[in-house]
N, C-alpha and C positions, 0 to 999 in steps of 0.2 A: 569394281576395282578402280583406282584412281591412277591415271596414265598422265604423266606431264610431258609437254613438248617444249624443251627448254635450250638455249644456247646463249653465251655472253656475246655473241656476234649478231647483228641485224641482217635481214634480207637472205636468209639461209632456208626459210621455209617451215618456221615454226606454225604460223597461222595455216598455210597450205596443208601440211601434215595433220594438224589438229582436226581441220575441216573434213579433211578426206576419210581419215581414219572414223571420225564421229559418223559420217554417213554411211559408210561401209558397216560399222557395226550395228548401226540402227535398221539397216535392211536385212540383218540377220535376227531381227526380234528383239533386239535390246534396247532399253529405256536409256537414252544417253543425254548428257547435257555438256555443253562447253562452258568453263570458266574462263572469261576473257580478262587477264590479269595485265594486260599490255596497254600502256596509255594511248596508243594508236587505235585500239579498240577495232581491229580490223575483222575479228571474227562476229563481234556484234553487227558491225555494218554488213557483213556477207549475210547474217541471218535475217535482216531486215528485208533483203532481197529475195529470200527463200519463198518459192509458192507453197499454198498449203496442199497441193497435190502430191508434194513429195513427203516421205517419211519425216515424222516430227523430230526436230532436234531443238531443246531448248538451249539459248546462250544467255549467261549472267555475266554482268560486269563486277568486278571485285580487283580494284588496284591498291587497296589498303593492306599494308601489311600487318596491320594490327587486327584484322577481321578476317583475312583469307583463311586460317586455320579453322576458325568457326564455321564460316559459310560452307566450305568444302566438306567439312565433317557433317553438316546438316544434309547437304545434297546427297552424300554418300549413303544416306539412309533411305533416299526415295529413288535412286537410279542404279541401273546395273553398271555403268559407266560414267565417270566423272574425267572428262579431258581437260586438262589445264593448259591454256596458250599463255605462255609466260612472256614476260619482258626481256628484251635483249641486252641483259645487264647482270654483272654480279653485284647483288644487292639483298637487302634482307629479306623481302618478298620472295626473291628467288631461291634461297636457302631454304626458307619455310615450305615452299613448294617442293623442293627436292625430298624434304624430310616427309612431306605428307604423302607422297606417291607410293604406289607400289611397283610401278616401273617408270622410268625415266628415260625419253627418248632425246637423244641429243643430234638434231640435224646438221649435217656438214655439207658444204658443196665443194667440189673438187677444184679449187681455184688457185691452190699454192700455199706458200709459206705462212701466210697469215693465218690461214685456216689452222693449220698444224700447232701454231703458237697457242690459239684460242681453246683448241682441244686440249692442249697440256694445261692451260689454265683451268680447264674445267675439271680435268682429272684430280689437280692438286686440291681443289676446293671440295669435290666430291670425298676425297680421301679425309680431308680434315673434319668434314661433316660427320663422316662415318666414325671417327674416332671420337670425337668431341661427344657425340650423342650414343655411342656405343651401339650403332645400328648398321646392319648390313644394307646397302643400297644398291638395288637392282637397275643397272643403267646399260643402255645400248646405243653406240652411233648408228644413225640411219643417214645414208648418203641420199642426196637430193640433186636433181639436175644433172644426172649423170649422161657421159656420152661415151659408150663403149668403143668407139672408133678413135678417141682422142688418146694418145699414149699418156699424157699428163694425168688423165682422169684414173686410168688403170694404175699407174705408179702410185698416185695418191691412195688409192683404194689399198695398196699393198702397205703403205706405211700405217695407215689405220689399223690393219691386222695386226701389227707389232705391238699396238697400244695396250695398256692395262684394263681398258673398257672394250667388250666385245662388239662386234659390228653384225648389224642385222643381215641376213643373207639376201635379203629382199631390197631392191634399190628402186627409186623414183628417178626416171629418165627425164631428160629436158624434153618436155612435150607442151605444146600449144593448148591442150586439153584442160591443164590445171588453171593456167591464167583464165581461160574462157568459163570455167567451172566457177572460179571464184567471182567474176564479174555478174553471172546468173544467179548465183545463190544456191549452186548445186554441188555435188561431189563427182569426181572422176566415175565413181561407180554408175551415176545416172548420165554421163556423158556418151555420146556415140563412139568416141575412140574406145574401141575394145582392148587395145593394147594397154591404155591409161587404167581401164576397169581392171585388168587382170593383174596388174603390178601393185595397185592398192588393195586387191583382194588377198594377194600374197603378203603383203604388209601386215593387214589385218589378221590372217590366219597365223602368221609368225608370233605376233603379239599375244594371241589368244594361247598359243602353245607354251610361250614363256611364263603367262600368268597362271597356267595350270600347275606348274612346277612350284608356285609359291605356296 
């Protein structure tokens, strides 16, 4: 299956979610590849730090909007999951990634009005692409860096729940484990923080449940 992690805003956790979902899926016996389509190449750098003792996850670079469809289609024949780490912009390559995907994950951080504005922009573009290509696009918001003790975070989630795109029940909380995992080339599944591992497992399980319905 092809799962993309995409947002028109930087710093919301696209690479974090891509890497951690990939690790979790690899540990359940799947052959997984990450396509790093972001010019910053965060997932490529992450993979270079990954030790051979961990589950194998291939990472390939593709930032060319004219080649992305062909490359992803070829990888889809060889892997159980293709995870696409998308660039943080509304662009030709972002549109192509959306259309290639069986499932689109849209990370959001609970930081206020600008996040809501970006989310609405994404919804508008998703609707335009669905009409233009006459294709139903399966997409979900996923909350990152959530703090359940912060009223603003809970209120933000309530706003998201009223939007036209559904929200994953599973959330990623604000945990040091995610930053440490990125530095070490691992995933939260492989980190000592049991809470981080449990929540990324919950995300992966929810993704699998959604994909089974497609």
